[in-house]
TIVO-2410 file (N, C-alpha, C; in nm, 3 decimals):
# residues 101
REC num residu      c1      c2      c3 atome chaine
REC   1      R  17.192   5.571  10.123     N      A
REC   1      R  17.099   5.463  10.153    CA      A
REC   1      R  17.001   5.501  10.263     C      A
REC   2      S  17.053   5.556  10.371     N      A
REC   2      S  16.966   5.593  10.482    CA      A
REC   2      S  16.871   5.705  10.441     C      A
REC   3      L  16.914   5.793  10.350     N      A
REC   3      L  16.828   5.899  10.300    CA      A
REC   3      L  16.713   5.838  10.221     C      A
REC   4      E  16.743   5.737  10.140     N      A
REC   4      E  16.641   5.668  10.062    CA      A
REC   4      E  16.541   5.601  10.155     C      A
REC   5      T  16.590   5.539  10.256     N      A
REC   5      T  16.505   5.471  10.353    CA      A
REC   5      T  16.416   5.571  10.425     C      A
REC   6      A  16.473   5.685  10.461     N      A
REC   6      A  16.396   5.789  10.531    CA      A
REC   6      A  16.287   5.844  10.440     C      A
REC   7      I  16.319   5.865  10.311     N      A
REC   7      I  16.221   5.918  10.216    CA      A
REC   7      I  16.108   5.815  10.198     C      A
REC   8      R  16.147   5.686  10.182     N      A
REC   8      R  16.047   5.581  10.167    CA      A
REC   8      R  15.958   5.574  10.291     C      A
REC   9      S  16.020   5.584  10.406     N      A
REC   9      S  15.946   5.576  10.533    CA      A
REC   9      S  15.847   5.692  10.545     C      A
REC  10      Q  15.894   5.811  10.506     N      A
REC  10      Q  15.803   5.928  10.511    CA      A
REC  10      Q  15.690   5.912  10.411     C      A
REC  11      G  15.718   5.857  10.296     N      A
REC  11      G  15.616   5.832  10.194    CA      A
REC  11      G  15.511   5.734  10.245     C      A
REC  12      Q  15.559   5.629  10.312     N      A
REC  12      Q  15.466   5.530  10.368    CA      A
REC  12      Q  15.381   5.593  10.478     C      A
REC  13      E  15.442   5.677  10.560     N      A
REC  13      E  15.367   5.745  10.666    CA      A
REC  13      E  15.263   5.839  10.606     C      A
REC  14      A  15.300   5.910  10.504     N      A
REC  14      A  15.207   6.002  10.439    CA      A
REC  14      A  15.091   5.924  10.379     C      A
REC  15      E  15.123   5.807  10.316     N      A
REC  15      E  15.017   5.725  10.258    CA      A
REC  15      E  14.924   5.672  10.368     C      A
REC  16      A  14.980   5.630  10.479     N      A
REC  16      A  14.900   5.582  10.592    CA      A
REC  16      A  14.814   5.695  10.648     C      A
REC  17      D  14.873   5.816  10.655     N      A
REC  17      D  14.796   5.932  10.703    CA      A
REC  17      D  14.679   5.963  10.610     C      A
REC  18      R  14.704   5.953  10.477     N      A
REC  18      R  14.596   5.977  10.381    CA      A
REC  18      R  14.486   5.872  10.396     C      A
REC  19      A  14.524   5.748  10.416     N      A
REC  19      A  14.426   5.641  10.434    CA      A
REC  19      A  14.346   5.665  10.563     C      A
REC  20      D  14.415   5.705  10.670     N      A
REC  20      D  14.345   5.737  10.796    CA      A
REC  20      D  14.250   5.854  10.775     C      A
REC  21      A  14.296   5.955  10.705     N      A
REC  21      A  14.211   6.072  10.679    CA      A
REC  21      A  14.088   6.030  10.598     C      A
REC  22      G  14.105   5.943  10.502     N      A
REC  22      G  13.991   5.896  10.422    CA      A
REC  22      G  13.891   5.821  10.509     C      A
REC  23      R  13.942   5.733  10.596     N      A
REC  23      R  13.854   5.659  10.686    CA      A
REC  23      R  13.780   5.756  10.779     C      A
REC  24      L  13.854   5.853  10.832     N      A
REC  24      L  13.791   5.950  10.922    CA      A
REC  24      L  13.685   6.033  10.850     C      A
REC  25      E  13.709   6.068  10.726     N      A
REC  25      E  13.610   6.143  10.648    CA      A
REC  25      E  13.484   6.059  10.627     C      A
REC  26      R  13.503   5.930  10.597     N      A
REC  26      R  13.387   5.843  10.578    CA      A
REC  26      R  13.310   5.828  10.709     C      A
REC  27      L  13.382   5.811  10.819     N      A
REC  27      L  13.315   5.801  10.950    CA      A
REC  27      L  13.240   5.929  10.982     C      A
REC  28      L  13.301   6.042  10.952     N      A
REC  28      L  13.236   6.171  10.977    CA      A
REC  28      L  13.111   6.185  10.891     C      A
REC  29      A  13.119   6.142  10.766     N      A
REC  29      A  13.003   6.150  10.677    CA      A
REC  29      A  12.891   6.060  10.729     C      A
REC  30      Q  12.926   5.939  10.775     N      A
REC  30      Q  12.825   5.848  10.831    CA      A
REC  30      Q  12.763   5.907  10.957     C      A
REC  31      A  12.846   5.965  11.043     N      A
REC  31      A  12.795   6.025  11.166    CA      A
REC  31      A  12.703   6.143  11.134     C      A
REC  32      S  12.740   6.221  11.033     N      A
REC  32      S  12.657   6.335  10.992    CA      A
REC  32      S  12.521   6.287  10.941     C      A
REC  33      E  12.522   6.179  10.861     N      A
REC  33      E  12.395   6.123  10.811    CA      A
REC  33      E  12.308   6.075  10.926     C      A
REC  34      K  12.370   6.005  11.021     N      A
REC  34      K  12.294   5.956  11.136    CA      A
REC  34      K  12.238   6.072  11.217     C      A
REC  35      L  12.317   6.177  11.233     N      A
REC  35      L  12.270   6.294  11.308    CA      A
REC  35      L  12.152   6.360  11.237     C      A
REC  36      L  12.163   6.376  11.106     N      A
REC  36      L  12.052   6.435  11.030    CA      A
REC  36      L  11.927   6.349  11.041     C      A
REC  37      S  11.943   6.219  11.034     N      A
REC  37      S  11.829   6.128  11.047    CA      A
REC  37      S  11.767   6.140  11.186     C      A
REC  38      A  11.852   6.145  11.287     N      A
REC  38      A  11.800   6.157  11.424    CA      A
REC  38      A  11.729   6.291  11.444     C      A
REC  39      Q  11.783   6.397  11.384     N      A
REC  39      Q  11.718   6.528  11.395    CA      A
REC  39      Q  11.582   6.527  11.327     C      A
REC  40      A  11.573   6.463  11.212     N      A
REC  40      A  11.446   6.454  11.140    CA      A
REC  40      A  11.345   6.373  11.222     C      A
REC  41      S  11.392   6.265  11.280     N      A
REC  41      S  11.304   6.183  11.363    CA      A
REC  41      S  11.255   6.261  11.484     C      A
REC  42      L  11.345   6.335  11.546     N      A
REC  42      L  11.309   6.416  11.662    CA      A
REC  42      L  11.207   6.524  11.623     C      A
REC  43      A  11.229   6.587  11.510     N      A
REC  43      A  11.133   6.689  11.465    CA      A
REC  43      A  10.996   6.628  11.441     C      A
REC  44      S  10.993   6.508  11.382     N      A
REC  44      S  10.866   6.440  11.358    CA      A
REC  44      S  10.799   6.405  11.490     C      A
REC  45      T  10.876   6.354  11.585     N      A
REC  45      T  10.821   6.320  11.716    CA      A
REC  45      T  10.767   6.443  11.786     C      A
REC  46      R  10.841   6.551  11.780     N      A
REC  46      R  10.795   6.677  11.842    CA      A
REC  46      R  10.663   6.723  11.780     C      A
REC  47      Q  10.652   6.710  11.648     N      A
REC  47      Q  10.529   6.750  11.580    CA      A
REC  47      Q  10.412   6.663  11.625     C      A
REC  48      Q  10.437   6.533  11.636     N      A
REC  48      Q  10.332   6.441  11.681    CA      A
REC  48      Q  10.289   6.475  11.824     C      A
REC  49      V  10.386   6.503  11.910     N      A
REC  49      V  10.354   6.537  12.049    CA      A
REC  49      V  10.274   6.667  12.053     C      A
REC  50      A  10.313   6.764  11.973     N      A
REC  50      A  10.240   6.891  11.970    CA      A
REC  50      A  10.096   6.869  11.923     C      A
REC  51      Q  10.078   6.785  11.822     N      A
REC  51      Q   9.942   6.755  11.774    CA      A
REC  51      Q   9.860   6.685  11.882     C      A
REC  52      Q   9.923   6.592  11.952     N      A
REC  52      Q   9.852   6.522  12.059    CA      A
REC  52      Q   9.815   6.617  12.172     C      A
REC  53      C   9.907   6.708  12.205     N      A
REC  53      C   9.877   6.806  12.310    CA      A
REC  53      C   9.761   6.897  12.268     C      A
REC  54      T   9.760   6.938  12.144     N      A
REC  54      T   9.652   7.021  12.093    CA      A
REC  54      T   9.519   6.946  12.100     C      A
REC  55      A   9.523   6.819  12.059     N      A
REC  55      A   9.400   6.737  12.063    CA      A
REC  55      A   9.353   6.718  12.207     C      A
REC  56      L   9.446   6.694  12.297     N      A
REC  56      L   9.410   6.676  12.438    CA      A
REC  56      L   9.353   6.805  12.497     C      A
REC  57      A   9.413   6.917  12.461     N      A
REC  57      A   9.363   7.046  12.510    CA      A
REC  57      A   9.221   7.072  12.458     C      A
REC  58      A   9.199   7.040  12.331     N      A
REC  58      A   9.065   7.058  12.273    CA      A
REC  58      A   8.964   6.967  12.342     C      A
REC  59      E   9.004   6.843  12.367     N      A
REC  59      E   8.914   6.749  12.435    CA      A
REC  59      E   8.885   6.797  12.578     C      A
REC  60      G   8.988   6.847  12.646     N      A
REC  60      G   8.969   6.900  12.781    CA      A
REC  60      G   8.874   7.019  12.781     C      A
REC  61      A   8.889   7.107  12.683     N      A
REC  61      A   8.800   7.224  12.674    CA      A
REC  61      A   8.657   7.180  12.644     C      A
REC  62      R   8.643   7.080  12.555     N      A
REC  62      R   8.510   7.030  12.522    CA      A
REC  62      R   8.443   6.968  12.646     C      A
REC  63      R   8.519   6.891  12.720     N      A
REC  63      R   8.463   6.829  12.840    CA      A
REC  63      R   8.426   6.934  12.945     C      A
REC  64      K   8.511   7.035  12.958     N      A
REC  64      K   8.480   7.142  13.055    CA      A
REC  64      K   8.353   7.215  13.016     C      A
REC  65      A   8.338   7.241  12.886     N      A
REC  65      A   8.217   7.309  12.838    CA      A
REC  65      A   8.094   7.222  12.862     C      A
REC  66      A   8.107   7.092  12.835     N      A
REC  66      A   7.994   7.001  12.859    CA      A
REC  66      A   7.959   6.995  13.007     C      A
REC  67      E   8.062   6.993  13.091     N      A
REC  67      E   8.038   6.991  13.236    CA      A
REC  67      E   7.970   7.120  13.282     C      A
REC  68      A   8.015   7.233  13.228     N      A
REC  68      A   7.952   7.360  13.263    CA      A
REC  68      A   7.807   7.363  13.218     C      A
REC  69      Q   7.780   7.307  13.100     N      A
REC  69      Q   7.644   7.302  13.048    CA      A
REC  69      Q   7.557   7.212  13.138     C      A
REC  70      Q   7.613   7.100  13.183     N      A
REC  70      Q   7.539   7.011  13.272    CA      A
REC  70      Q   7.510   7.080  13.406     C      A
REC  71      H   7.607   7.153  13.458     N      A
REC  71      H   7.586   7.225  13.583    CA      A
REC  71      H   7.477   7.332  13.567     C      A
REC  72      A   7.480   7.400  13.453     N      A
REC  72      A   7.378   7.502  13.428    CA      A
REC  72      A   7.240   7.438  13.417     C      A
REC  73      A   7.232   7.323  13.348     N      A
REC  73      A   7.103   7.254  13.335    CA      A
REC  73      A   7.053   7.206  13.471     C      A
REC  74      L   7.144   7.155  13.553     N      A
REC  74      L   7.107   7.110  13.687    CA      A
REC  74      L   7.060   7.227  13.773     C      A
REC  75      A   7.131   7.338  13.764     N      A
REC  75      A   7.090   7.457  13.840    CA      A
REC  75      A   6.952   7.504  13.796     C      A
REC  76      E   6.925   7.499  13.665     N      A
REC  76      E   6.794   7.540  13.614    CA      A
REC  76      E   6.684   7.445  13.664     C      A
REC  77      M   6.714   7.314  13.664     N      A
REC  77      M   6.616   7.218  13.715    CA      A
REC  77      M   6.588   7.242  13.863     C      A
REC  78      Q   6.692   7.268  13.939     N      A
REC  78      Q   6.675   7.294  14.082    CA      A
REC  78      Q   6.594   7.421  14.104     C      A
REC  79      R   6.619   7.522  14.021     N      A
REC  79      R   6.542   7.647  14.031    CA      A
REC  79      R   6.395   7.621  14.002     C      A
REC  80      R   6.367   7.540  13.899     N      A
REC  80      R   6.229   7.510  13.864    CA      A
REC  80      R   6.160   7.429  13.973     C      A
REC  81      I   6.232   7.333  14.028     N      A
REC  81      I   6.175   7.253  14.138    CA      A
REC  81      I   6.141   7.343  14.256     C      A
REC  82      Q   6.234   7.431  14.289     N      A
REC  82      Q   6.210   7.524  14.401    CA      A
REC  82      Q   6.092   7.617  14.369     C      A
REC  83      A   6.083   7.662  14.245     N      A
REC  83      A   5.971   7.749  14.205    CA      A
REC  83      A   5.839   7.672  14.214     C      A
REC  84      D   5.841   7.546  14.169     N      A
REC  84      D   5.719   7.463  14.180    CA      A
REC  84      D   5.679   7.444  14.325     C      A
REC  85      R   5.776   7.416  14.410     N      A
REC  85      R   5.746   7.398  14.552    CA      A
REC  85      R   5.687   7.525  14.613     C      A
REC  86      Q   5.747   7.637  14.574     N      A
REC  86      Q   5.698   7.765  14.626    CA      A
REC  86      Q   5.556   7.790  14.575     C      A
REC  87      Q   5.532   7.759  14.448     N      A
REC  87      Q   5.399   7.777  14.390    CA      A
REC  87      Q   5.297   7.691  14.465     C      A
REC  88      R   5.334   7.563  14.490     N      A
REC  88      R   5.243   7.475  14.564    CA      A
REC  88      R   5.217   7.526  14.705     C      A
REC  89      A   5.324   7.574  14.769     N      A
REC  89      A   5.308   7.627  14.905    CA      A
REC  89      A   5.214   7.748  14.903     C      A
REC  90      N   5.228   7.833  14.803     N      A
REC  90      N   5.140   7.950  14.792    CA      A
REC  90      N   4.996   7.907  14.768     C      A
REC  91      E   4.980   7.807  14.680     N      A
REC  91      E   4.844   7.759  14.651    CA      A
REC  91      E   4.780   7.697  14.775     C      A
REC  92      E   4.860   7.621  14.850     N      A
REC  92      E   4.808   7.560  14.973    CA      A
REC  92      E   4.767   7.668  15.073     C      A
REC  93      E   4.848   7.772  15.079     N      A
REC  93      E   4.817   7.883  15.170    CA      A
REC  93      E   4.685   7.949  15.130     C      A
REC  94      V   4.666   7.968  15.001     N      A
REC  94      V   4.543   8.029  14.952    CA      A
REC  94      V   4.423   7.939  14.984     C      A
REC  95      L   4.442   7.808  14.959     N      A
REC  95      L   4.333   7.713  14.989    CA      A
REC  95      L   4.300   7.713  15.137     C      A
REC  96      L   4.405   7.714  15.222     N      A
REC  96      L   4.381   7.717  15.365    CA      A
REC  96      L   4.308   7.847  15.404     C      A
REC  97      G   4.349   7.955  15.340     N      A
REC  97      G   4.283   8.083  15.368    CA      A
REC  97      G   4.136   8.079  15.328     C      A
REC  98      L   4.105   8.015  15.215     N      A
REC  98      L   3.968   8.004  15.169    CA      A
REC  98      L   3.886   7.913  15.261     C      A
REC  99      E   3.952   7.805  15.307     N      A
REC  99      E   3.881   7.713  15.397    CA      A
REC  99      E   3.848   7.782  15.529     C      A
REC 100      R   3.931   7.874  15.574     N      A
REC 100      R   3.907   7.943  15.701    CA      A
REC 100      R   3.790   8.040  15.691     C      A
REC 101      Q   3.767   8.086  15.573     N      A
REC 101      Q   3.660   8.187  15.558    CA      A
REC 101      Q   3.525   8.131  15.569     C      A
***
């Protein structure tokens, strides 16, 4: 009798172990799916961030180029103004020289 009870008890334990193993396998499968989904989401986010960084870098380069162009144009205007002033000063000097004669 006790042998029968022990065999039945072991059978019940084995069945409970199989049920636990099945639940654990399902939980593991769910966790794996969630992990894969999270990895895909992370990859997508990383790609979006990389695209935004590229766009920001391009915009920064464009602005720097525009700023350099503006500085060059300003420097050219200043050079022309200085050249005009020098030209006027030279002309005034010539006129003064002519008036003295």
